[in-house]
C-alpha positions as CSV (number, residue, x, y, z in Angstrom):
1,M,7.0,-35.9,-20.6
2,A,7.7,-32.9,-18.5
3,S,5.0,-30.2,-18.3
4,A,5.7,-26.7,-19.8
5,F,5.9,-25.5,-16.3
6,R,8.5,-28.0,-15.2
7,A,10.6,-27.2,-18.2
8,L,10.3,-23.6,-17.3
9,V,11.3,-24.2,-13.7
10,A,14.4,-26.2,-14.8
11,K,15.6,-23.1,-16.6
12,I,14.9,-20.7,-13.7
13,I,15.7,-22.5,-10.5
14,K,19.5,-22.7,-10.0
15,K,19.9,-21.6,-6.5
16,G,18.0,-23.3,-3.6
17,L,15.7,-26.2,-3.9
18,L,12.2,-26.5,-5.4
19,T,10.3,-29.7,-5.2
20,V,7.3,-30.0,-7.5
21,R,4.5,-32.6,-6.8
22,G,1.5,-33.4,-8.9
23,P,-0.4,-36.0,-10.9
24,S,2.6,-36.4,-13.2
25,G,5.0,-37.2,-10.3
26,E,7.6,-35.5,-8.2
27,Q,10.7,-33.6,-9.4
28,R,13.3,-31.5,-7.7
29,F,15.0,-28.4,-9.1
30,G,18.0,-26.3,-8.1
31,G,21.4,-27.0,-6.7
32,G,20.6,-26.2,-3.1
33,G,22.4,-23.7,-1.0
34,G,19.3,-21.5,-0.4
35,R,15.6,-21.8,0.3
36,S,13.9,-25.1,0.2
37,V,10.3,-25.1,-0.8
38,T,7.7,-27.8,-1.9
39,I,4.6,-27.1,-3.9
40,R,2.0,-29.5,-5.0
41,F,-0.5,-29.2,-7.9
42,T,-3.9,-30.9,-7.6
43,D,-4.4,-31.3,-11.4
44,E,-2.1,-31.4,-14.5
45,Q,-4.0,-28.5,-16.2
46,A,-2.9,-26.2,-13.3
47,E,0.8,-26.6,-14.3
48,Q,0.1,-25.7,-17.9
49,E,-1.9,-22.6,-16.8
50,L,0.8,-21.4,-14.6
51,A,3.4,-21.9,-17.4
52,A,1.3,-19.9,-19.8
53,D,0.6,-16.9,-17.6
54,P,2.4,-16.9,-14.3
55,Q,1.8,-13.3,-13.4
56,L,-1.9,-14.0,-13.0
57,K,-2.2,-17.7,-12.6
58,L,0.2,-18.1,-9.7
59,G,-2.1,-16.1,-7.4
60,E,-5.2,-17.6,-8.8
61,L,-4.0,-21.2,-8.5
62,F,-2.9,-20.6,-5.0
63,M,-6.1,-18.8,-4.0
64,D,-8.2,-21.6,-5.5
65,G,-6.3,-24.4,-3.8
66,R,-5.0,-25.9,-7.0
67,M,-1.4,-25.1,-6.0
68,I,-0.6,-25.9,-2.4
69,V,2.6,-25.0,-0.6
70,E,3.5,-28.0,1.4
71,E,7.1,-27.0,2.7
72,G,7.7,-23.3,3.4
73,D,4.9,-20.8,2.7
74,I,3.8,-18.7,-0.3
75,Y,6.3,-15.9,0.6
76,E,9.1,-18.4,0.6
77,F,8.1,-19.7,-2.8
78,L,7.9,-16.2,-4.3
79,A,11.2,-15.3,-2.8
80,L,12.9,-18.5,-4.1
81,V,11.8,-17.6,-7.6
82,K,13.0,-14.0,-7.2
83,D,16.3,-15.4,-5.8
84,N,16.9,-16.7,-9.3
85,T,17.1,-15.1,-12.7
86,L,13.8,-15.0,-14.6
87,S,14.8,-13.7,-18.0
88,E,16.2,-17.0,-19.3
89,G,12.7,-18.5,-18.6
90,L,10.6,-16.1,-20.6
91,T,8.2,-17.9,-23.1
92,F,6.5,-16.5,-26.1
93,G,3.1,-16.7,-24.2
94,M,4.4,-14.6,-21.3
95,I,5.8,-12.0,-23.7
96,W,2.6,-11.5,-25.7
97,R,0.4,-11.4,-22.6
98,G,2.8,-8.8,-21.2
99,I,2.5,-6.7,-24.3
100,G,-1.3,-7.0,-24.2
101,R,-1.3,-5.9,-20.6
102,I,0.8,-2.9,-21.4
103,A,-1.6,-1.9,-24.3
104,L,-4.6,-2.3,-21.9
105,G,-2.9,-0.4,-19.2
106,Q,-2.2,2.5,-21.6
107,L,-5.8,2.5,-22.8
108,R,-7.1,2.7,-19.3
109,N,-4.8,5.6,-18.6
110,R,-6.5,7.6,-21.4
111,L,-10.1,6.7,-20.8
112,P,-12.1,9.8,-19.6
113,V,-14.2,7.8,-17.2
114,N,-12.9,7.5,-13.6
115,H,-13.9,4.8,-11.4
116,N,-12.1,6.0,-8.1
117,K,-15.0,5.5,-5.8
118,R,-15.9,2.0,-7.0
119,N,-12.2,1.0,-7.0
120,V,-11.8,2.3,-3.4
121,A,-14.8,0.5,-2.2
122,H,-13.6,-2.8,-3.7
123,H,-10.9,-2.9,-1.1
124,Y,-11.6,-0.5,1.7
125,D,-15.3,-1.1,2.1
126,L,-14.7,-4.7,3.2
127,D,-15.9,-5.7,6.6
128,E,-13.8,-3.8,9.2
129,K,-13.4,-6.9,11.2
130,L,-11.0,-8.0,8.6
131,F,-8.7,-5.1,9.1
132,S,-8.9,-5.5,12.8
133,L,-7.1,-8.9,12.4
134,F,-3.8,-7.4,11.4
135,L,-3.6,-3.7,11.8
136,D,-2.2,-1.8,14.8
137,E,-4.5,-0.1,17.4
138,D,-4.9,2.9,15.3
139,W,-5.6,1.1,12.1
140,Q,-2.9,2.6,10.1
141,Y,-3.1,0.9,6.7
142,S,0.2,2.4,5.3
143,C,3.9,1.9,5.9
144,A,5.1,2.2,9.5
145,Y,8.3,3.9,10.4
146,F,10.7,1.4,12.3
147,N,12.9,4.0,14.0
148,P,14.6,2.8,16.1
149,P,14.8,-0.7,14.5
150,G,13.0,-3.6,16.2
151,I,10.2,-1.6,17.8
152,S,6.6,-3.1,17.6
153,L,4.1,-2.5,14.8
154,D,2.2,-0.2,17.2
155,E,5.3,1.8,18.1
156,A,6.4,2.1,14.4
157,Q,2.9,3.3,13.2
158,L,3.0,6.0,16.0
159,A,6.5,6.9,14.8
160,K,5.2,7.3,11.3
161,K,2.5,9.8,12.3
162,R,5.1,11.6,14.4
163,H,7.6,11.7,11.6
164,I,5.0,13.1,9.2
165,A,3.7,15.7,11.7
166,A,7.2,16.9,12.3
167,K,7.7,17.6,8.6
168,L,4.4,19.4,8.3
169,L,5.3,21.9,11.0
170,P,1.7,22.4,12.0
171,K,0.7,25.4,14.2
172,P,-2.4,25.9,16.4
173,G,-5.4,27.2,14.4
174,Q,-4.1,26.2,11.0
175,R,-6.3,24.5,8.5
176,V,-5.1,21.0,7.4
177,L,-6.4,19.0,4.5
178,E,-5.8,15.2,4.5
179,I,-6.3,13.6,1.1
180,G,-7.2,10.0,1.7
181,S,-8.0,10.0,5.4
182,G,-8.4,6.2,6.1
183,W,-9.9,5.5,9.4
184,G,-9.0,8.9,10.7
185,G,-5.8,8.2,12.7
186,M,-3.5,10.8,11.1
187,A,-6.2,13.5,11.4
188,L,-6.9,12.9,15.0
189,Y,-3.2,12.9,15.8
190,L,-2.6,16.2,14.1
191,A,-5.6,17.9,15.6
192,E,-4.7,16.8,19.1
193,A,-0.9,17.3,18.8
194,A,-0.9,20.7,17.2
195,G,-4.4,22.2,17.8
196,V,-5.1,22.4,14.1
197,D,-8.4,22.2,12.2
198,V,-8.5,19.1,10.0
199,T,-10.6,18.2,7.0
200,G,-10.1,14.6,5.9
201,I,-11.5,13.4,2.5
202,T,-12.1,9.8,1.5
203,L,-14.1,7.8,-1.1
204,S,-14.8,5.0,1.3
205,E,-18.1,5.1,3.0
206,E,-17.1,2.6,5.7
207,Q,-13.9,4.5,6.6
208,L,-15.9,7.7,6.6
209,K,-18.4,6.3,9.2
210,I,-15.8,4.9,11.4
211,S,-13.6,8.2,11.3
212,R,-16.6,10.4,12.3
213,E,-17.3,8.0,15.1
214,R,-13.8,8.2,16.4
215,A,-13.7,12.1,16.3
216,T,-17.0,12.2,18.2
217,V,-15.7,9.8,20.9
218,R,-12.6,11.9,21.4
219,G,-14.7,15.0,21.6
220,I,-13.0,16.9,18.8
221,S,-15.6,16.6,15.9
222,D,-15.8,20.4,16.1
223,R,-12.3,20.7,14.6
224,V,-11.9,17.3,12.8
225,R,-14.3,16.6,10.0
226,F,-14.4,13.9,7.5
227,E,-16.1,14.2,4.1
228,L,-17.0,11.8,1.3
229,Q,-15.3,13.7,-1.5
230,D,-13.0,13.4,-4.5
231,Y,-10.0,15.5,-4.3
232,R,-10.6,16.7,-7.8
233,Y,-13.7,18.6,-6.7
234,L,-12.1,20.6,-3.8
235,K,-13.2,24.3,-4.1
236,P,-10.3,26.5,-5.3
237,E,-11.3,29.4,-2.9
238,K,-10.9,27.1,0.2
239,K,-7.2,27.3,1.1
240,F,-5.3,25.1,3.5
241,D,-2.1,25.8,5.4
242,R,-1.1,22.2,5.4
243,I,-1.9,19.2,3.2
244,V,-1.0,15.7,4.0
245,S,-1.6,12.5,1.9
246,V,-0.5,9.1,3.2
247,G,-0.9,6.0,1.1
248,M,-3.5,7.4,-1.2
249,F,-1.4,8.5,-4.2
250,E,-1.0,4.9,-5.3
251,H,-4.7,5.0,-6.3
252,V,-4.4,8.2,-8.3
253,G,-3.2,6.7,-11.6
254,R,-0.5,8.0,-13.9
255,A,-3.0,9.8,-16.1
256,N,-4.3,11.9,-13.2
257,Y,-0.8,13.1,-11.8
258,R,-1.1,16.5,-13.4
259,T,-4.7,17.0,-12.0
260,Y,-3.6,15.8,-8.6
261,F,-0.7,18.3,-8.2
262,N,-2.5,21.2,-9.9
263,K,-5.4,20.8,-7.4
264,A,-2.9,20.6,-4.5
265,A,-1.2,23.8,-5.6
266,E,-4.6,25.4,-6.1
267,V,-5.8,24.7,-2.5
268,L,-2.4,25.2,-0.7
269,A,-1.9,28.5,0.9
270,D,1.1,30.6,-0.4
271,D,3.1,29.9,2.7
272,G,1.8,26.4,3.1
273,V,3.5,23.0,3.3
274,M,2.5,19.6,1.8
275,L,3.7,16.1,2.7
276,L,3.2,13.3,0.2
277,H,3.9,9.7,1.4
278,S,3.7,7.0,-1.3
279,I,5.0,3.7,-2.4
280,G,7.5,4.0,-5.2
281,Q,9.2,1.7,-7.6
282,P,12.8,2.0,-8.9
283,T,11.9,2.4,-12.6
284,V,8.8,3.3,-14.7
285,S,6.5,0.3,-15.1
286,Y,3.7,0.2,-17.7
287,I,1.6,-2.5,-16.1
288,T,0.4,-3.3,-12.6
289,N,0.7,-6.8,-11.4
290,P,-2.4,-8.5,-13.0
291,F,-3.4,-10.4,-9.8
292,I,-3.2,-7.2,-7.7
293,E,-5.2,-5.2,-10.4
294,K,-7.9,-8.0,-10.7
295,Y,-8.4,-8.9,-7.0
296,I,-7.0,-6.3,-4.7
297,F,-6.4,-2.8,-6.0
298,P,-8.3,-2.2,-9.3
299,G,-7.0,0.9,-11.0
300,G,-3.9,1.2,-8.7
301,Y,-0.4,2.1,-10.0
302,I,3.0,2.4,-8.2
303,P,4.8,5.4,-9.4
304,A,8.6,5.9,-10.1
305,L,9.8,9.3,-8.8
306,S,10.8,10.2,-12.3
307,E,7.2,10.2,-13.2
308,V,6.0,12.2,-10.3
309,L,8.5,15.2,-10.1
310,P,7.8,16.6,-13.5
311,H,4.2,17.1,-12.6
312,I,5.2,18.7,-9.3
313,E,7.3,21.2,-11.2
314,K,4.6,22.0,-13.8
315,A,2.1,22.7,-11.0
316,G,4.5,25.4,-9.5
317,L,5.2,23.5,-6.3
318,L,8.8,23.5,-4.9
319,V,10.4,20.4,-3.6
320,S,11.9,21.1,-0.2
321,D,12.7,17.5,1.0
322,I,12.7,14.0,-0.3
323,E,13.2,11.1,2.0
324,I,13.5,7.4,0.8
325,L,12.5,4.6,3.2
326,P,13.6,1.4,1.5
327,M,12.7,-1.3,3.9
328,H,10.1,-0.1,6.3
329,Y,7.2,-1.3,4.3
330,G,8.8,-4.8,4.0
331,H,8.9,-4.8,7.8
332,T,5.3,-3.5,8.1
333,L,3.9,-6.2,5.7
334,R,5.8,-9.0,7.5
335,H,4.0,-7.8,10.7
336,W,0.7,-7.7,8.9
337,R,1.1,-11.1,7.3
338,E,2.2,-12.8,10.5
339,R,-0.7,-11.3,12.4
340,F,-3.2,-12.2,9.7
341,L,-2.0,-15.9,9.5
342,A,-2.2,-16.1,13.4
343,R,-5.8,-15.3,13.1
344,K,-6.6,-17.5,10.2
345,E,-9.8,-19.1,11.6
346,E,-11.3,-15.7,12.3
347,A,-10.5,-14.5,8.7
348,I,-12.1,-17.6,7.2
349,A,-15.1,-17.1,9.4
350,L,-15.5,-13.7,8.0
351,Y,-15.3,-14.8,4.4
352,D,-14.0,-18.2,3.4
353,E,-10.7,-20.1,2.8
354,R,-10.4,-18.8,-0.8
355,F,-10.5,-15.2,0.4
356,F,-8.0,-16.0,3.2
357,R,-5.6,-17.4,0.6
358,M,-6.1,-14.5,-1.7
359,W,-5.2,-12.0,1.1
360,E,-2.2,-14.3,2.2
361,F,-0.9,-14.1,-1.4
362,Y,-1.5,-10.3,-1.6
363,L,0.4,-9.7,1.7
364,A,3.3,-12.1,0.8
365,G,3.6,-10.7,-2.8
366,S,3.6,-7.0,-1.5
367,E,6.3,-7.9,1.1
368,M,8.4,-9.5,-1.5
369,A,8.3,-6.4,-3.7
370,F,10.2,-4.5,-0.9
371,T,12.6,-7.4,0.0
372,H,13.5,-8.5,-3.6
373,E,12.3,-5.8,-6.1
374,N,13.7,-2.5,-4.6
375,F,10.3,-1.0,-3.9
376,F,10.4,1.8,-1.3
377,I,8.4,4.6,0.3
378,F,9.1,8.2,-0.6
379,Q,8.1,11.2,1.4
380,V,8.2,14.4,-0.6
381,Q,7.7,17.7,1.2
382,L,6.4,20.5,-1.0
383,K,5.9,24.2,-0.6
384,K,5.2,27.4,-2.7
385,S,7.5,29.9,-1.0
386,L,11.3,29.7,-0.2
387,N,11.0,30.2,3.5
388,A,8.0,28.0,4.3
389,V,10.2,25.5,6.1
390,P,13.7,25.8,7.8
391,H,16.7,25.6,5.5
392,N,18.1,22.5,7.3
393,R,16.6,19.3,8.5
394,D,17.4,19.6,12.2
395,Y,13.9,20.8,12.8
396,I,12.5,17.4,12.0
397,G,14.3,15.6,15.0
398,D,13.5,18.6,17.2
399,N,9.8,18.4,16.4
400,E,9.7,14.7,16.9
401,R,11.0,15.0,20.4
402,M,8.4,17.6,21.2
403,L,5.7,15.4,19.8
404,Q,6.9,12.5,22.0
405,Q,6.1,14.7,25.0
406,F,2.6,15.2,23.7
407,E,2.1,11.4,23.1
408,S,3.0,10.8,26.8
409,R,0.1,13.0,27.8
410,R,-2.4,12.0,25.1
411,M,-5.6,10.3,26.0
412,P,-5.4,6.6,25.2
413,L,-6.8,5.4,21.9
414,Q,-10.2,3.7,22.1
415,P,-10.7,0.4,20.0
416,V,-11.6,1.2,16.4
417,S,-15.3,0.2,15.9
418,G,-17.9,0.8,13.4
419,S,-20.8,-1.1,11.7
420,Q,-20.8,-4.8,12.4
421,R,-22.5,-5.4,9.2
422,V,-20.8,-8.1,7.1
423,L,-20.5,-6.7,3.6
424,E,-21.2,-8.7,0.5
425,R,-18.2,-11.1,-0.1
426,H,-15.7,-9.9,-2.8
């Protein structure tokens, strides 16, 4: 008798070819004409678990080695499923689990207790050697900007910093705040390119340590400082001419949007400019993918623009520019995944095979969100006063060309380094 999973697959897979192997035998699904993928289950129970709760169990079964992709890879399998229509295959079990997760997500959004630092540490305080396996030379762990198309990952990450700096219009001597400063690359770029004074705040102790080391090595720690601080506790009397936040807003959480933008408005100078760079999704969602929530980014949430803009307006900030980058993160994630897979043995040596498969699934699933689910990057430029930025967009290209001249003279980046301590495995 066919398992519940195979019965479900028969309803879903119409395009392409999926071969399923396991203790109960081999079956093929789909009419061809697309991707061809073969998966194998090591036990019959695995198929039943996947049919009951695919959102969580697909990643867990792959991570645990109970579902093995024998032809193609996990990205191809995910893409094959997304190439087909899922609505016909919904089961009662999937529906009630989805309702339960919506209810839990709503409850978490209303809890007064905030676990930001713990959530950040879960991901960003992993051994820094892990990130060296797939990031660019500046350790930019956010969407790159592939303009022109076809450039390398390093070139695209540099283009991202240049594009953001061009929109910020920084001037020598200005005070800049970076909310979520990562390993320091954006702050160092702004300080050296524009002669500004930068304060970067983070909740990751490992990132803080490395950022400070990098500023010291480059001899600019007198005007680039990094602090272990939550944005909510920034002092209102300390004003900044520019605020930038890249890849951090996804960790704020829907319940905190008003607090976030109120605080930004509070510390932004009257003639100041802010640039927010974040992942967005095309419609409001009430849950985060349960695998990502459990294993990768606890507490994370990808916003729709319709959720963000009302809080910007209520904070008294003016939107001066919105740019949508639809496929750049898909390209970035493809680079990251290929680089990570190419250094599989090193990743396994740092942690183990289960961890490696967990991250392979995370990178593949994230890539698929941009290639198949219409996720995108938005860059929103904010201001308080009408004339804080020019009234046309020509200045962005002009500034980028000037920044390229700076880059040609800039001191080469040193390899990112930090503590060699291998942290407790997650």
